[in-house]
C-alpha positions in Angstrom: 41.6 -7.6 -69.5 40.0 -5.9 -72.6 38.2 -9.1 -73.5 36.3 -9.3 -70.2 32.7 -8.3 -69.9 31.8 -5.4 -67.6 30.7 -7.8 -64.8 34.0 -9.8 -65.1 36.0 -6.6 -65.1 34.3 -5.4 -61.9 35.0 -8.8 -60.3 38.7 -8.5 -61.4 39.3 -5.1 -59.9 37.1 -5.0 -56.7 38.8 -5.3 -53.5 40.2 -5.7 -51.0 43.6 -5.0 -52.5 46.8 -4.9 -50.4 49.9 -2.8 -51.0 53.2 -2.5 -49.2 55.0 0.9 -49.1 58.7 1.2 -48.3 61.1 4.1 -48.1 64.8 3.6 -48.7 67.7 6.1 -48.6 69.9 7.9 -46.2 68.9 9.0 -42.7 69.5 7.6 -39.2 68.6 7.4 -35.7 68.8 10.8 -33.9 68.3 11.8 -30.3 67.8 15.3 -28.9 68.1 16.2 -25.2 68.3 19.2 -22.9 71.7 19.8 -21.3 73.1 22.3 -18.9 74.7 25.7 -20.0 78.0 24.5 -18.6 78.0 21.3 -20.6 77.0 23.2 -23.8 79.8 25.8 -23.3 82.4 23.2 -22.7 81.6 20.9 -25.6 80.9 23.8 -27.9 84.4 25.1 -27.4 85.8 21.6 -28.0 83.7 21.0 -31.2 84.4 24.5 -32.5 88.2 24.0 -32.3 88.6 20.2 -33.0 85.3 19.0 -34.6 83.1 16.4 -32.9 85.3 13.5 -32.5 85.9 13.8 -28.8 82.2 14.5 -28.2 81.3 11.4 -30.1 84.0 9.5 -28.2 82.3 10.6 -24.8 78.9 9.6 -26.0 79.8 6.1 -27.3 81.8 5.3 -24.2 79.6 6.9 -21.6 77.9 3.6 -20.6 81.3 1.9 -20.0 82.9 4.4 -17.6 82.1 6.5 -14.6 83.2 10.1 -14.7 86.0 9.4 -12.3 87.2 6.7 -14.6 87.0 9.1 -17.5 89.0 11.8 -15.6 91.6 9.1 -14.7 92.2 8.4 -18.5 90.9 4.9 -18.5 89.1 5.6 -21.8 92.1 6.0 -24.1 90.1 7.1 -27.3 90.0 10.9 -26.7 92.1 12.8 -29.3 92.3 16.4 -28.1 90.8 17.0 -24.7 92.4 16.6 -21.4 90.2 13.9 -19.7 90.9 15.7 -16.3 88.6 18.6 -17.7 85.6 16.2 -17.7 84.0 17.5 -14.5 80.7 16.1 -13.5 78.8 19.2 -14.9 80.0 18.6 -18.4 79.3 15.0 -18.4 75.7 15.2 -19.3 75.2 11.5 -19.9 76.2 10.7 -16.4 73.3 11.6 -14.0 74.0 9.3 -11.1 77.2 10.0 -9.0 79.6 7.1 -9.0 77.7 5.2 -11.8 78.4 4.6 -15.4 76.5 6.9 -17.8 73.5 6.4 -20.0 74.0 5.3 -23.6 73.8 8.0 -26.3 70.5 6.6 -27.5 68.9 6.9 -24.0 70.2 10.3 -22.7 68.9 11.9 -19.6 66.4 14.7 -20.4 65.7 13.2 -23.8 63.1 15.3 -25.7 63.0 13.7 -29.2 64.1 10.4 -30.6 63.7 9.9 -34.4 64.6 7.2 -36.9 63.7 8.8 -40.2 64.9 9.0 -43.8 66.1 12.3 -45.2 63.6 13.7 -47.7 66.4 14.5 -50.1 67.5 11.3 -51.9 64.8 9.1 -50.4 63.2 6.5 -52.7 59.8 4.8 -52.4 58.5 1.5 -53.5 54.9 0.5 -53.7 54.1 -3.1 -54.4 50.8 -4.9 -54.8 50.9 -7.9 -52.5 48.7 -10.8 -51.7 48.5 -10.2 -47.9 49.3 -7.6 -45.3 52.0 -9.6 -43.6 55.7 -10.4 -43.6 56.6 -12.8 -46.4 53.8 -11.9 -48.6 54.0 -12.4 -52.3 54.6 -9.5 -54.6 52.0 -9.4 -57.4 52.9 -6.1 -59.1 55.4 -3.3 -58.8 53.3 -0.2 -58.8 56.0 2.4 -58.0 59.6 1.0 -58.2 62.1 3.2 -56.5 60.9 6.6 -57.4 62.6 9.6 -55.7 60.0 10.8 -53.2 60.6 14.5 -54.2 60.1 13.6 -57.8 56.9 11.9 -57.0 55.6 14.9 -55.3 56.6 17.0 -58.2 55.1 14.7 -60.8 51.7 14.5 -59.0 51.7 18.3 -58.7 52.7 18.9 -62.3 50.1 16.5 -63.7 47.3 18.1 -61.7 48.5 21.7 -62.3 49.1 21.7 -58.5 45.5 21.0 -57.6 46.9 18.0 -55.8 49.8 18.4 -53.4 51.2 15.0 -52.6 53.1 16.4 -49.6 51.7 17.3 -46.2 53.2 18.4 -42.8 53.6 16.5 -39.6 50.1 17.6 -38.3 48.6 15.1 -40.8 49.6 12.4 -38.5 48.5 11.6 -34.9 50.4 11.1 -31.7 49.8 8.3 -29.2 46.8 10.2 -27.7 45.1 10.6 -31.2 46.0 14.4 -31.4 47.8 15.9 -34.4 51.5 15.6 -34.2 53.3 18.8 -33.4 56.5 20.1 -35.0 59.6 19.4 -32.9 61.0 22.4 -31.2 62.9 23.6 -28.1 62.2 26.6 -26.0 64.2 29.7 -26.6 67.4 29.6 -24.6 67.4 25.8 -24.2 70.7 24.1 -24.4 70.5 21.1 -26.7 72.5 18.0 -27.3 72.0 16.1 -30.6 73.5 12.8 -31.6 73.0 11.2 -35.1 73.8 7.7 -36.2 74.0 8.1 -40.0 72.6 5.0 -41.8 71.5 3.8 -45.2 68.7 1.4 -45.9 65.0 1.0 -45.3 63.5 3.4 -42.8 59.9 3.0 -43.3 57.4 0.1 -44.2 53.7 0.0 -44.0 50.7 -1.8 -45.5 47.6 -0.4 -47.2 44.3 -2.1 -47.8 42.0 -0.6 -50.4 38.6 -1.6 -51.8 39.6 -0.1 -55.3 42.7 -0.3 -57.1 45.6 2.0 -55.8 45.2 5.6 -56.8 48.5 7.4 -56.5 46.6 10.7 -56.4 45.3 9.8 -53.0 48.7 9.2 -51.5 50.3 12.0 -49.3 53.8 12.0 -48.2 54.4 13.4 -44.7 57.5 15.6 -44.8 58.5 18.0 -42.1 61.6 19.3 -40.2 63.1 17.7 -37.2 64.3 19.8 -34.2 67.5 20.6 -36.1 65.8 21.9 -39.2 66.4 18.7 -41.3 63.6 17.6 -43.8 62.6 14.1 -42.9 59.9 11.6 -44.1 57.6 10.8 -41.3 54.9 8.6 -43.0 52.1 8.5 -45.4 48.3 9.0 -45.6 46.0 7.6 -48.2 42.6 9.1 -48.9 43.0 11.1 -45.7 43.7 8.0 -43.4 47.1 7.6 -41.8 49.0 4.4 -42.9 50.5 2.8 -39.8 54.2 2.1 -39.9 54.8 -1.7 -39.5 58.6 -1.8 -40.1 61.8 -0.2 -41.2 65.1 0.0 -39.4 66.8 -2.4 -41.8 69.8 -0.1 -42.2 73.6 -0.1 -42.1 75.5 2.4 -40.0 77.7 5.0 -41.9 79.1 7.1 -38.9 78.4 8.9 -35.8 77.9 12.8 -35.4 77.3 14.9 -32.4 76.4 18.6 -31.8 75.5 21.0 -29.0 73.8 24.4 -29.4 71.5 26.9 -27.7 68.1 27.5 -29.2 67.9 31.0 -30.4 64.2 31.5 -31.2 
């Protein structure tokens, strides 16, 4: 391109230009819901003594059995608990008497539902493409699998930290156009959390620019979920939010479940 005239050079680099941003790594689908004190006390005792296996068993089987069927031992997958102890008040996924329960991913009293990559160990890819659509052709690898945390560090170091490539959740907007708020429960709330651990692509979005991509204008949105885990929630470029277009191309690695009381 050095042999081009100034006019030819301007023509070669003027936009629009299209870029695809993806985030790969570990993370998963996580739900948070309010539950009763009795349910929290029961399952806290079970998980403290035996781990989360029976809580996970209840959650993944709830939509197949009524509470009466569970107490009668029709679900044979419990390892430690006596199914007769599963009174209605501790079966928090069952909210309709005599009916099967809700699946773990649609719990009653759901408060948050996420599908994010963990910040630690996440990698991002930025490709120059010929169109902002599925099946577009890749023209150039701009960033090829750089650790997201290392990208933030690199941009900060290069600018003597005049540029911070990481922002919090409030840089994004909710469905009503307001800044997104940090996830939290009220003090004293009893909380159920279920996590489907997965590996793969969690975020994909497209960016249109009039000039060539400038990595110094990119911001990674990193913030905690309701359990205090640092997650990647999205990106902005030159102050504008990049809309998520895809993700969720992941493989499951296991199920985990917790109950707790919000202390502050």
